[in-house]
Backbone as CSV, one residue per row, in Angstrom:
resi,resn,N_x,N_y,N_z,CA_x,CA_y,CA_z,C_x,C_y,C_z
1,MET,21.873,-14.396,-7.022,21.257,-14.010,-7.173,19.098,-13.119,-7.096
2,LYS,19.394,-11.304,-7.390,18.177,-11.313,-6.349,16.679,-11.733,-8.212
3,THR,15.638,-11.869,-7.265,14.653,-11.859,-8.124,13.558,-11.645,-7.036
4,THR,12.307,-10.553,-8.526,11.631,-9.063,-7.754,10.335,-9.978,-7.552
5,GLU,9.878,-10.300,-6.613,8.243,-10.893,-6.712,7.335,-9.514,-6.294
6,THR,5.919,-9.367,-7.386,4.929,-7.790,-7.434,4.549,-8.591,-6.599
7,PHE,3.447,-8.217,-4.925,2.851,-8.854,-4.738,1.999,-7.812,-5.248
8,ARG,0.619,-7.870,-5.966,-0.979,-6.676,-6.482,-1.507,-6.495,-5.772
9,LEU,-2.392,-5.173,-4.733,-3.449,-5.424,-3.778,-3.268,-4.677,-4.672
10,CYS,-4.989,-4.286,-5.408,-5.773,-3.352,-6.044,-7.282,-3.057,-5.617
11,LEU,-7.069,-2.000,-4.636,-8.086,-1.111,-3.753,-9.029,-0.690,-4.898
12,ASP,-10.412,-0.936,-3.584,-11.077,-0.291,-4.261,-12.673,0.472,-3.903
13,GLY,-12.816,0.620,-4.502,-14.576,1.260,-3.480,-14.498,2.818,-2.492
14,ASP,-14.458,2.566,-1.447,-15.269,3.811,-1.111,-14.446,3.833,0.550
15,TRP,-12.816,4.495,-0.077,-12.434,5.418,1.408,-11.920,6.530,2.132
16,SER,-13.631,6.469,2.419,-13.839,8.019,3.161,-14.116,7.135,4.281
17,MET,-14.806,8.662,5.020,-14.652,7.798,6.563,-15.700,7.670,6.910
18,SER,-16.408,7.076,5.815,-18.569,6.608,5.739,-17.799,5.007,5.314
19,GLY,-16.347,4.866,4.431,-16.624,3.957,3.799,-14.685,2.572,4.605
20,VAL,-14.039,3.632,5.561,-13.194,2.989,5.847,-12.458,2.133,6.904
21,ALA,-13.962,2.070,7.812,-13.901,1.375,8.863,-14.143,-0.540,7.694
22,GLU,-15.093,-0.542,7.227,-15.347,-2.211,5.771,-14.258,-2.211,5.081
23,ARG,-12.694,-1.673,5.187,-11.758,-1.608,4.220,-10.219,-2.503,5.236
24,PHE,-10.050,-2.059,6.864,-9.422,-2.162,7.367,-8.741,-3.306,7.390
25,PRO,-9.833,-4.721,7.963,-9.653,-5.749,7.771,-9.231,-6.629,5.761
26,LEU,-9.451,-6.290,5.056,-8.580,-6.184,4.160,-7.450,-6.120,4.432
27,LEU,-7.159,-4.443,4.481,-6.050,-4.496,5.629,-4.313,-5.287,5.847
28,ALA,-4.962,-5.763,6.676,-4.925,-5.689,7.917,-4.625,-7.514,7.702
29,ARG,-5.338,-8.374,7.005,-4.980,-9.953,6.338,-3.781,-9.666,5.423
30,HIS,-4.445,-8.500,4.479,-2.273,-8.675,3.628,-1.587,-8.390,4.489
31,LEU,-1.480,-7.646,4.905,-0.677,-7.505,6.305,0.392,-8.679,6.988
32,SER,-0.865,-9.107,7.422,-0.852,-10.668,8.075,0.621,-11.564,6.866
33,LEU,-0.576,-11.421,5.841,-0.021,-12.268,5.016,1.400,-12.007,4.225
34,LEU,1.341,-10.398,3.510,3.464,-10.884,3.907,3.894,-10.651,4.696
35,SER,3.377,-9.990,5.973,5.031,-10.464,7.892,5.275,-12.053,7.714
36,ALA,4.783,-12.776,7.154,4.024,-14.110,7.764,5.572,-14.982,6.751
37,SER,6.148,-14.106,5.323,6.931,-14.357,5.218,7.992,-12.974,4.490
38,PRO,8.764,-13.073,5.081,9.762,-12.125,5.192,10.448,-11.767,3.425
39,PRO,10.453,-10.475,3.781,10.756,-9.693,2.032,11.956,-10.266,1.151
40,ASP,13.685,-10.231,2.159,14.520,-11.291,2.033,14.839,-12.483,1.949
41,GLN,14.320,-13.257,1.330,14.828,-14.865,1.893,15.987,-15.705,1.614
42,GLU,16.806,-16.590,1.318,16.207,-17.789,0.410,15.986,-18.605,0.197
43,ILE,15.448,-18.809,-1.639,14.279,-19.615,-1.744,15.426,-20.265,-2.942
44,GLN,15.459,-21.314,-2.732,16.687,-22.580,-4.228,17.937,-21.588,-4.123
45,GLY,18.984,-21.395,-2.968,19.854,-20.464,-3.796,19.628,-18.764,-4.109
46,LYS,18.415,-18.068,-4.723,18.070,-17.199,-4.941,18.109,-16.411,-3.448
47,GLU,18.185,-14.480,-4.224,17.870,-14.061,-2.653,16.148,-13.924,-3.647
48,SER,14.849,-13.333,-3.327,14.125,-13.364,-2.878,13.276,-11.926,-2.419
49,ASN,13.092,-11.356,-3.259,12.657,-9.651,-2.697,10.618,-9.141,-3.071
50,LYS,10.237,-9.320,-2.106,8.511,-9.298,-2.322,8.363,-7.983,-2.214
51,LEU,7.817,-6.985,-3.910,7.372,-6.273,-3.750,5.989,-5.448,-4.221
52,PRO,5.396,-4.669,-2.407,4.070,-4.962,-2.565,3.929,-3.523,-3.595
53,GLU,2.653,-3.712,-4.204,2.448,-2.388,-5.951,0.810,-2.637,-4.881
54,ILE,0.455,-0.887,-4.101,-0.935,-1.167,-4.232,-1.596,0.323,-5.011
55,ASP,-2.141,-0.216,-6.041,-3.059,-0.018,-7.216,-4.230,0.877,-6.692
56,LEU,-4.638,1.594,-6.307,-5.640,3.014,-6.253,-6.233,3.165,-7.670
57,ALA,-6.590,2.362,-8.827,-7.111,2.494,-9.379,-8.661,3.138,-9.621
58,GLY,-8.253,1.427,-8.402,-10.588,0.778,-8.488,-10.983,1.917,-7.361
59,LEU,-10.222,3.563,-7.048,-11.314,4.095,-6.104,-11.597,5.127,-6.410
60,ASN,-13.324,5.517,-5.939,-13.476,5.884,-6.708,-14.417,7.917,-4.514
61,ALA,-13.266,6.706,-3.840,-13.819,8.129,-2.444,-12.529,8.164,-2.120
62,LEU,-11.877,9.600,-1.854,-10.921,9.051,-0.601,-10.525,10.467,0.117
63,ASP,-10.259,10.263,1.297,-10.343,10.983,2.886,-9.558,11.470,3.249
64,ALA,-9.128,12.565,4.065,-8.607,11.771,5.833,-8.276,10.724,6.223
65,CYS,-8.969,10.676,6.199,-9.132,8.659,6.994,-8.758,7.948,5.733
66,GLY,-8.840,7.753,5.166,-8.388,7.198,3.701,-7.032,7.294,3.792
67,CYS,-6.980,8.065,3.233,-5.328,8.174,3.322,-4.456,7.933,5.576
68,GLN,-5.193,8.236,5.841,-3.793,8.042,7.361,-4.665,5.950,7.061
69,LEU,-5.194,5.720,7.150,-5.420,4.632,6.976,-4.413,3.091,6.294
70,LEU,-3.703,4.103,5.290,-3.413,3.567,3.736,-1.984,4.277,4.386
71,ALA,-1.476,5.578,4.506,-0.274,5.881,5.568,0.275,5.034,6.850
72,LEU,-0.817,4.322,7.244,-0.330,3.591,8.096,-0.102,1.886,7.288
73,PHE,-0.420,1.180,7.183,-0.053,0.584,5.980,1.511,-0.137,5.621
74,ILE,0.978,1.366,4.658,2.351,1.448,4.628,3.632,1.737,4.594
75,ARG,3.602,2.349,6.467,4.487,2.658,7.010,5.023,1.223,7.240
76,SER,3.857,0.433,8.112,3.567,-1.295,8.417,4.587,-2.275,7.630
77,LEU,4.099,-1.566,5.965,5.455,-3.166,4.951,6.618,-2.225,4.595
78,ARG,6.931,-1.397,5.331,8.400,-0.850,5.757,8.761,-0.633,6.956
79,ARG,8.169,-1.469,7.695,8.330,-1.657,8.425,8.418,-3.069,8.920
80,TYR,8.130,-3.652,8.374,8.122,-5.348,8.216,9.912,-5.599,6.549
81,GLY,10.323,-4.433,6.125,11.459,-4.729,5.184,10.744,-4.608,4.204
82,PHE,10.226,-4.393,4.040,8.634,-3.737,1.680,9.114,-2.445,1.583
83,THR,9.530,-2.640,0.682,8.972,-1.462,-0.299,8.556,-1.466,-1.244
84,PRO,7.427,-1.009,-0.657,6.043,-1.035,-1.592,5.788,0.396,-2.046
85,CYS,4.495,0.513,-3.395,4.884,0.994,-4.153,3.382,0.905,-4.884
86,VAL,2.879,2.628,-4.091,1.029,3.384,-4.659,1.467,3.288,-6.598
87,THR,0.736,2.961,-6.399,0.371,2.715,-8.558,-1.137,3.508,-8.650
88,ASN,-0.856,3.920,-10.310,-2.062,4.097,-10.823,-3.336,5.464,-9.582
89,ILE,-2.118,6.245,-9.257,-3.401,7.866,-8.534,-4.300,8.301,-9.593
90,PRO,-5.209,8.547,-9.369,-6.442,8.967,-9.803,-5.441,10.893,-9.494
91,ASP,-5.547,11.928,-10.820,-4.885,13.024,-10.175,-6.130,13.538,-9.676
92,THR,-7.226,13.042,-8.812,-8.175,13.893,-8.058,-7.579,13.698,-6.843
93,PHE,-7.591,12.006,-6.460,-7.103,11.708,-5.255,-5.355,12.010,-5.172
94,ARG,-4.386,12.008,-6.037,-3.013,12.674,-5.796,-3.521,14.139,-5.491
95,ALA,-4.147,14.454,-5.712,-4.100,16.289,-5.128,-4.942,15.672,-3.957
96,LYS,-5.456,15.566,-3.440,-5.909,15.304,-2.168,-4.512,15.083,-1.159
97,ILE,-3.938,13.740,-1.892,-3.828,13.626,-0.560,-2.360,14.711,-0.549
98,ASN,-1.602,14.926,-1.405,-0.563,16.127,-1.590,-0.897,17.997,-0.895
99,PHE,-2.671,17.735,-0.953,-3.090,18.969,0.122,-3.257,18.082,1.717
100,LEU,-3.368,16.595,1.996,-3.545,16.705,3.320,-2.301,15.247,4.023
101,GLY,-1.681,16.178,2.879,-0.163,16.387,3.229,0.936,14.631,3.920
102,PHE,-0.270,13.903,2.750,0.323,12.746,3.451,1.262,11.494,1.593
103,ASP,1.908,13.318,1.185,2.721,12.833,-0.230,4.269,11.759,-0.013
104,ARG,4.678,12.404,1.743,5.728,11.850,1.970,5.610,10.608,1.505
105,GLU,4.292,9.919,2.277,3.997,8.980,3.013,3.630,7.674,1.493
106,PHE,2.989,8.431,0.515,3.130,7.622,-0.394,3.788,7.086,-1.299
107,ASN,4.884,8.655,-0.818,6.078,8.693,-1.655,5.801,9.099,-3.573
108,LEU,5.768,10.157,-2.821,5.020,10.516,-4.328,6.027,12.587,-4.319
109,SER,6.365,12.281,-6.377,7.182,12.770,-6.420,6.546,14.535,-6.642
110,HIS,6.728,15.879,-6.828,5.696,17.087,-7.424,7.156,17.764,-7.814
């Protein structure tokens, strides 16, 4: 039996060039925590799959630097075998993500 455990990361604040340096340690810490436990492991006879959910509802600024940092974070999660899901993307940021060419990384379908 496979169970899915969702790990939710709610991001907020400034994810533009002026604020992104402060955000890097947060993502590095979460990546370290998630990579310490593989996504598929036997737990009491059950297969467990952690699904990282990255919630962008609290963002108040996002530019190419922020998109790039988030894309690298998502790529790293995929390398560790996770299937991250980006949720609650404000429409204005969704348009920026598409315009900047990060829609594929963020798994956006238009």
